[in-house]
C-alpha positions in Angstrom: 21.6 10.3 22.5 19.9 13.7 22.1 17.4 14.8 24.8 15.1 16.6 22.3 14.3 16.6 18.6 12.5 18.9 16.3 10.7 16.0 14.6 10.1 12.4 15.7 8.8 10.1 12.9 7.1 6.9 14.0 7.5 4.1 11.5 10.3 3.7 8.9 8.1 2.4 6.1 7.1 3.6 2.7 6.3 7.1 4.0 8.5 7.4 7.1 11.8 6.8 5.3 10.8 9.5 2.7 10.1 12.1 5.4 13.2 11.3 7.4 15.3 11.9 4.3 13.4 15.0 3.1 13.0 16.7 6.5 16.6 16.1 7.4 17.8 18.0 4.3 17.6 21.0 6.6 20.8 20.7 8.6 19.3 22.8 11.4 16.4 20.3 12.0 17.0 17.4 14.3 15.1 14.3 13.2 14.7 11.0 14.9 13.1 8.0 13.1 11.6 5.2 15.2 11.2 1.7 13.8 9.7 -1.3 15.6 11.8 -3.8 13.6 15.5 -4.1 12.7 17.6 -1.8 10.5 20.0 -3.3 8.1 23.0 -1.3 7.0 24.0 -1.3 3.3 25.3 -4.6 2.2 23.8 -6.4 5.2 20.3 -7.0 3.9 19.0 -10.6 4.4 18.6 -12.5 1.1 14.8 -12.8 1.4 14.4 -9.1 1.7 16.8 -8.5 -1.2 14.9 -10.8 -3.5 12.6 -8.8 -5.8 11.4 -11.4 -8.3 9.7 -14.2 -6.3 6.9 -12.2 -4.7 6.5 -11.0 -1.2 9.1 -11.6 1.6 7.0 -11.5 4.7 8.1 -14.7 6.5 10.9 -13.2 8.5 9.9 -9.6 9.1 6.1 -9.5 9.7 3.8 -8.1 12.4 1.7 -11.2 12.4 -1.6 -9.3 12.0 -4.9 -11.0 11.1 -8.3 -9.7 10.3 -11.8 -10.4 8.9 -12.6 -10.1 5.2 -16.2 -11.3 4.8 -18.4 -11.3 7.9 -18.4 -14.7 9.4 -15.5 -15.8 7.2 -12.1 -17.2 8.3 -9.4 -14.9 9.5 -7.1 -13.5 6.9 -3.3 -13.0 7.3 -2.5 -9.3 6.9 1.3 -9.1 6.5 3.0 -5.8 7.1 6.7 -5.3 7.0 8.4 -4.9 10.4 11.8 -3.6 9.3 13.2 -0.3 8.0 11.5 0.1 4.7 8.3 -1.3 6.1 6.1 -3.0 3.6 8.2 -1.6 0.8 10.9 -3.9 2.0 8.7 -7.1 1.7 6.2 -6.4 -1.1 6.0 -7.7 -4.6 7.5 -4.4 -6.0 4.5 -3.3 -8.1 5.2 0.3 -8.9 1.9 1.8 -10.3 0.4 5.3 -9.7 -3.3 5.0 -10.4 -5.6 7.1 -12.6 -5.8 10.9 -12.5 -9.5 10.7 -11.6 -8.4 8.9 -8.3 -6.8 12.1 -7.1 -9.1 14.6 -8.7 -12.0 12.7 -7.0 -10.7 13.5 -3.6 -11.7 17.2 -4.2 -9.0 18.4 -1.8 -7.1 21.6 -2.4 -3.5 20.9 -3.5 -4.1 17.2 -4.2 -5.5 17.0 -7.8 -3.5 14.9 -10.2 -2.0 18.0 -11.7 -0.9 19.0 -8.1 0.6 15.6 -7.2 2.3 14.8 -10.6 5.5 16.7 -9.6 5.7 14.5 -6.5 5.3 11.4 -8.6 8.1 12.6 -10.8 10.3 13.6 -7.8 10.3 10.1 -6.4 11.1 8.1 -9.5 13.9 7.4 -11.9 11.9 5.8 -14.7 14.4 3.6 -16.7 12.0 3.1 -19.7 10.0 6.4 -20.2 12.2 9.0 -18.5 12.0 11.3 -21.4 8.2 11.6 -21.0 7.0 14.8 -19.4 5.0 12.8 -16.8 8.0 10.8 -15.6 11.0 11.5 -13.5 14.7 10.8 -14.1 16.4 12.0 -11.0 14.3 10.4 -8.2 15.6 7.8 -5.7 13.2 5.0 -6.7 14.2 3.2 -10.0 11.1 2.0 -11.9 11.3 -0.4 -14.9 9.3 -3.0 -16.8 10.1 -6.5 -18.0 10.8 -6.6 -21.7 12.2 -8.7 -24.5 14.1 -11.8 -23.4 13.2 -11.2 -19.7 9.5 -12.0 -20.4 8.6 -15.6 -19.7 6.6 -17.7 -22.1 3.8 -17.7 -19.7 3.8 -13.9 -19.5 3.6 -13.5 -23.2 0.8 -16.0 -23.5 -1.2 -14.4 -20.6 -0.7 -10.9 -22.1 -2.0 -12.1 -25.4 -5.0 -13.9 -23.8 -6.0 -10.8 -21.8 -5.8 -8.7 -24.9 -7.9 -11.2 -26.8 -10.9 -10.5 -24.5 -11.0 -6.8 -25.4 -8.5 -5.2 -23.0 -6.3 -3.0 -25.1 -2.5 -3.2 -25.1 -0.8 -0.1 -23.7 2.9 0.9 -23.5 2.9 2.3 -20.0 0.6 1.7 -17.0 1.9 5.0 -15.4 1.0 7.2 -18.4 -1.9 9.5 -17.2 -5.2 7.9 -17.9 -3.8 4.5 -19.2 -6.1 1.6 -18.9 -5.2 -1.8 -20.5 -2.6 -4.6 -20.4 1.1 -4.1 -20.4 4.4 -4.9 -18.7 4.3 -4.4 -14.9 6.2 -1.4 -13.7 8.4 -2.5 -10.8 10.9 -1.0 -8.3 13.2 -3.9 -8.8 16.6 -3.8 -10.6 18.7 -6.8 -11.4 16.4 -9.0 -9.3 16.8 -6.8 -6.2 13.9 -5.1 -4.5 14.5 -1.3 -3.9 12.7 -0.3 -0.7 12.4 3.2 0.7 15.1 2.2 3.2 17.6 1.7 0.4 16.3 4.5 -1.8 15.8 7.2 0.8 17.7 6.2 4.0 20.9 4.6 2.9 22.2 7.7 1.0 21.6 10.0 4.1 22.6 7.8 7.0 25.7 9.9 7.7 23.7 13.1 8.3 24.5 14.2 11.9 21.0 15.6 12.3 19.3 12.2 11.5 19.0 9.5 14.2 17.6 6.1 13.4 16.3 4.1 16.3 15.5 0.6 15.3 13.9 -2.1 17.4 12.0 0.7 19.2 8.2 0.2 19.1 6.3 3.3 20.1 3.6 2.8 22.7 2.1 6.2 22.9 2.2 9.8 21.7 2.8 12.1 24.6 0.5 15.2 24.8 1.0 17.9 27.4 0.1 21.5 27.7 -2.4 21.3 24.8 0.1 20.0 22.3 2.2 17.0 21.4 5.5 16.9 23.3 7.1 13.5 22.2 6.7 9.8 22.2 7.0 7.0 24.7 8.5 3.7 23.5 7.4 0.3 24.9 10.4 0.3 27.2 9.0 3.3 29.0 11.5 5.8 27.6 10.1 9.2 26.6 11.7 11.1 23.7 10.8 14.8 23.5 10.0 16.3 20.2 8.4 19.5 18.9 6.4 17.5 16.3 5.5 13.9 16.0 4.7 12.4 12.5 3.0 9.0 12.6 3.9 6.8 9.6 2.9 3.4 11.0 0.5 2.4 8.2 -3.3 2.0 7.8 -3.5 -0.6 10.7 -1.0 0.7 13.2 -1.4 4.5 12.8 -5.1 4.6 14.0 -4.2 2.1 16.8 -1.4 4.4 18.0 -3.7 7.4 17.9 -6.4 5.6 19.9 -3.9 4.4 22.5 -2.9 8.0 22.9 -6.5 9.2 23.5 -7.1 10.5 20.0 -10.0 9.0 18.1 -13.7 8.1 18.7 -14.4 9.2 22.3 -16.7 6.3 23.2 -14.1 3.8 22.1 -11.3 5.5 24.0 -13.5 5.7 27.2 -14.4 2.1 26.9 -10.7 1.2 27.0 -10.4 3.1 30.3 -8.4 6.0 28.9 -9.0 9.7 29.0 -9.9 11.4 25.8 -7.3 13.8 24.3 -9.2 14.6 21.2 -12.5 13.2 19.9 -12.0 12.3 16.3 -14.6 9.9 15.1 -12.8 9.1 11.8 -9.8 7.4 13.4 -9.9 3.7 12.5 -13.0 4.1 10.3 -13.3 4.3 6.5 -10.9 1.3 6.0 -10.8 0.3 2.3 -8.9 -2.5 0.8 -8.8 -4.4 -2.6 -10.3 -7.9 -2.4 -9.3 -10.4 -5.1 -10.1 -13.8 -6.3 -8.0 -16.0 -8.7 -8.2 -18.7 -11.2 -5.3 -21.1 -10.5 -3.9 -23.3 -13.3 -1.3 -26.0 -13.3 1.5 -25.1 -15.8 4.7 -26.3 -17.3 8.0 -25.8 -15.6 9.6 -22.5 -16.7 12.8 -22.1 -18.5 15.3 -20.5 -16.1 14.0 -18.5 -13.1 11.8 -15.7 -14.4 10.2 -13.1 -12.1 6.7 -14.3 -11.2 5.1 -10.9 -11.6 5.7 -9.5 -15.1 2.4 -8.3 -16.6 -0.7 -6.4 -15.3 -4.0 -5.3 -16.7 -6.7 -2.8 -15.7 -10.3 -2.4 -17.0 -13.6 -0.8 -16.3 -16.6 -2.9 -15.3 -19.9 -2.3 -17.0 -20.8 -0.2 -13.9 -18.1 2.4 -14.6 -18.0 5.2 -17.1 -15.2 6.2 -19.4 -14.4 9.1 -17.1 -14.0 6.9 -14.1 -10.8 5.2 -12.9 -10.5 1.5 -13.8 -12.3 -0.6 -11.1 -10.8 -4.0 -12.1 -7.3 -5.2 -12.1 -6.0 -8.5 -13.5 -2.8 -9.8 -12.0 -0.7 -12.6 -13.6 1.5 -14.6 -11.2 3.8 -17.5 -12.0 5.0 -20.0 -12.7 5.6 -20.8 -9.1 6.4 -24.2 -7.6 4.1 -26.1 -5.2 4.4 -29.6 -3.8 2.5 -31.0 -6.7 4.3 -29.1 -9.5 4.2 -25.7 -11.1 1.2 -23.4 -11.1 0.2 -19.9 -12.2 -2.8 -17.8 -11.6 -4.8 -15.0 -13.2 -6.4 -12.9 -10.4 -9.2 -10.4 -10.6 -9.1 -7.6 -8.0 -11.7 -5.0 -7.2 -9.9 -1.6 -7.2 -12.8 0.7 -6.3 -14.8 -1.1 -3.6 -17.8 0.8 -2.1 -17.6 -1.3 1.1 -15.7 0.0 4.2 -14.3 -1.6 7.3 -12.6 -0.5 10.5 -9.7 -0.8 12.9 -10.4 -1.0 16.6 -8.4 -1.6 19.8 -9.2 -4.5 22.1 -6.8 -3.2 24.8 -4.4 -0.3 25.4 -1.5 -2.7 25.8 0.6 -2.0 22.6 1.4 -5.8 22.4 -2.2 -6.5 21.7 -2.9 -6.4 18.0 -5.7 -4.2 16.7 -9.0 -5.8 15.6 -9.2 -5.4 11.8 -12.5 -5.8 9.9 -11.9 -5.2 6.1 -15.6 -5.1 5.5 -15.6 -6.9 2.2 -18.9 -6.9 0.3 -21.0 -5.0 2.8 -22.2 -3.2 -0.3 -23.5 -5.9 -2.7 -22.4 -3.9 -5.8 -18.8 -5.0 -5.0 -19.7 -8.7 -5.5 -21.4 -7.8 -8.8 -18.3 -6.0 -10.1 -15.8 -8.6 -8.9 -18.0 -11.3 -10.5 -17.7 -9.5 -13.8 -14.0 -9.4 -13.4 -13.9 -13.1 -12.7 -15.8 -13.8 -15.9 -13.3 -11.7 -17.9 -10.5 -13.7 -16.3 -12.3 -17.0 -17.1 -12.6 -16.0 -20.7 -8.9 -15.1 -20.9 -7.6 -18.4 -19.4 -9.7 -20.3 -22.0 -7.6 -18.8 -24.8 -6.0 -21.5 -27.0 -2.6 -19.9 -26.7 -2.5 -21.0 -23.1 -3.5 -24.5 -23.8 0.0 -25.9 -24.2 1.2 -24.1 -21.0 -1.8 -24.9 -18.8 -4.6 -27.4 -18.3 -7.4 -25.1 -17.4 -8.6 -23.4 -14.2 -9.3 -25.4 -11.1 -10.6 -23.0 -8.3 -14.0 -24.6 -8.7 -15.8 -26.7 -11.2 -16.4 -24.9 -14.5 -20.1 -25.5 -14.3 -20.2 -23.7 -10.9 -18.5 -20.7 -12.4 -21.2 -20.5 -15.1 -23.9 -20.0 -12.5 -24.3 -16.4 -11.3 -25.4 -17.3 -7.7 -22.6 -19.9 -7.4 -20.0 -17.3 -8.7 -21.1 -14.8 -6.0 -21.0 -17.5 -3.2 -17.6 -18.6 -4.4 -16.2 -15.0 -4.4 -17.4 -14.4 -0.9 -15.9 -17.7 0.3 -12.5 -17.3 -1.4 -11.8 -13.5 -1.7 -8.7 -12.4 0.1 -6.7 -9.3 0.7 -4.4 -7.6 -1.9 -2.7 -5.9 1.1 -3.7 -2.3 0.1 -5.4 -0.8 3.2 -6.1 2.9 3.1 -8.3 5.5 4.7 -8.2 4.9 8.5 -6.8 8.4 9.2 -8.4 10.0 6.2 -7.3 13.4 4.9 -10.1 16.0 4.6 -11.2 19.4 5.8 -14.1 18.5 8.1 -13.4 16.3 11.2 -17.1 16.1 11.8 -17.4 14.2 8.5 -14.7 11.8 9.4 -11.5 13.6 8.4 -8.5 13.0 10.7 -5.8 15.1 9.1 -5.8 18.2 7.0 -4.2 18.6 3.6 -0.7 18.9 5.1 -1.1 15.8 7.2 -1.7 17.6 10.5 -4.2 16.0 12.8 -7.2 18.1 13.4 -7.3 19.6 16.9 -3.9 18.2 18.1 -1.1 20.7 17.6 2.3 19.2 16.8 0.8 15.8 15.6 0.7 14.6 12.0 0.0 11.4 10.2 1.5 10.7 6.8 1.1 7.2 5.2 -1.5 5.1 3.4 -4.0 5.7 6.2 -4.5 9.4 5.1 -5.5 8.3 1.5 -9.2 9.1 1.6 -10.5 6.2 -0.5 -9.3 3.2 -2.5 -7.0 3.9 -5.5 -7.1 2.2 -8.8 -3.5 1.0 -8.1 -1.3 -0.9 -5.7 -0.5 1.5 -2.8 3.2 1.6 -2.3 4.1 4.3 -5.0 1.1 6.5 -4.1 2.1 6.3 -0.4 5.7 7.4 -1.3 4.2 10.2 -3.4 2.0 11.3 -0.5 5.1 11.7 1.8 7.0 13.5 -0.9 4.0 15.8 -1.5 3.5 16.6 2.2 7.2 17.5 2.5 7.0 19.7 -0.6 3.8 21.4 0.6 5.4 22.3 3.9 8.4 23.7 2.3 6.2 25.7 -0.1 4.0 27.2 2.6 6.9 27.9 5.0 5.1 26.1 7.8 8.0 23.9 8.7 8.0 20.2 9.6 
């Protein structure tokens, strides 16, 4: 084992695997990648992690996190993949980019949609629209849509029902500016999930300058002499590195920074630790997509179709035509429960105004962070999600669904017709879409809450960077896996372009 590395990457998830691959392209750069969970060599992946058509696979490789959605509400399970590939190894394989206005709205130099489009193209091998100028054909992540005979009867009926309520049919959710209903883009081929571990790590495992250290949770970033000097794992071992890049996700990255004395000074002092750098934004600005669903009993499917095949986006009445879509409609099913087969049409709020936070209860890395998703702190969020629910309700009433389903059953129909009852029901039943962002937000002013600059470097801490979903400044109008991969590709490209190194 080497005594010193040029770069230590903490977390082999959607971003960490990308950076390990891209930064180790320079044969003179020694890179070590730390992962708290196991690492599976090609051909050794457990069946549940390989399965890309039956939804998430979190039962066997999860961190076991919980948090609060609505103040006073029950705790919510917040699954995060604990394995090489991170959450990309356990997610439902949604492969969507978001709207150009998401990225333009950040108002950050080098991060407009025009700036990041080459990074989206670099990551993907689009199997359906590769000839389009806004898609890639040579990237490591295959992306496709379910078509023709692959589409289940339920999928076709739901797509038609959604279109009937005024949401237009579109060919490609990842076309710039697309808003409507269409086949779901997925990073799943022949029923197999393609995580960043498979797409980015497996092809480069033989590089002599890349070391993968699985089952090695990192407890602390080591800072000495005014700059980062390495990491300490939970077994007490210190690994020296010229730079540390934290890629532990929107919950664990701020927790690791705070354990290392980097974050809100008052919080760090209250934990009994000395302050390395006072950065008020660490752990704040947490944004996530809440969703509610209409569940319907349905007929047993023919064969074993993928349960996620179609997706829709729309703008609520509170959004303008220039805004990103703020509502998403997710079709799931048929899936089997104890009392038969079911499906659901979910409405998710993509652009919430509310924010939450991540805090530490103790410095012990075994103690999970306290996570408050902050749902509906801003009442406008309830109004918009209520509008999405009414759209979903209209869609499931379409007669084409009648022979496949027997109507919604989340609450009595008369309750859903009453505005006050709808809002109460939303607050009582909303749950997480597992898309946390923003807790180490990218920006130019640390006094205004920015944690990293536009190259992912932590303000005021030489040698330390964060690159993962936590640096995304605000909620996207998309599921977050592909944008997180893009962010890692983009940071790697920016550093190559400006000659500033890792």
